[in-house]
C-alpha positions, 0 to 999 in steps of 0.5 A: 496495592491498590495504587500500584494496579492503578498507575500500571493499568493507565500506564498500560493504556498509554503506552497502547494509545501510543503505539504506531498502527501496525503494519501489514507485514507479510514478513516484509517491511512497508515504508509507505504508511498506514493510511488516514481512512477508507476514502482513497482519491487517485489522481493520475498525472499524464500516464501513459496507457500502460501506467492507465491500466496499471492504476485502473487494475490496482484501484480495483483491487483495494476497492475489493477491500474495503477502501473505496477509491475515486478519482480526482486526486488528493490522496495517491498521486500516481505518477510514470516516466523513465526514472533513472533507478533499477526499480521497477516502481515505488510507493511513498508517503509524503504526507503524514497526518500530523494528529494520528501519525497516519499517511495522507498523501502517497506519491506511487510512481512507475519506471518506465525505463526499466517496465519498457516491454511489459505486457499489460499483465506486468503492469498491472501486477504492478499496479497492484503492488503499488497500490497495496502498500498505499492499503498498508501492505508491505511484501509477501515473502516465499514462506507467506505465500507459499501459493504464488498468488499475491501482487505483494511478492516481489520476484513474482508477477501474480495480479491480485491480491488473495484473500490472506493481502485483503484480510490484512488491509481490511485489519489497517483501515 
């Protein structure tokens, strides 16, 4: 009996230790992965003035959490240009840390074609949303954001993280 308990206990520890990190999914799927640390350097690559406003606001929102952003790049690379797709923005993990499976580098893309004519407030919402993915946040569903105040909703345009978003980021870094 004692040996069975030890084997089962060891197996449980191994399963928990090898389980992938939890995602702050908000009821949606985050395809960008969990960041590998709390220090995230952001590189803006020849952005338009609207793209710069989006990055600045998105960084300010991440800085409200336990993530600290800086300029200079390495962790988050941001681009804006006219993409032929219908999406507004896109965030992907482009380099995973081999030893812990966490995201070491993200690419964030703003689509100037679909964002053409949008106000600064829309761009700020987009920056908050896409940089939120780099903090491990997934999309928020209407049922999980009943007061309509999270930039992680994909069908509305709030400009900021709400307290739920901040807690979810802090729980995942």
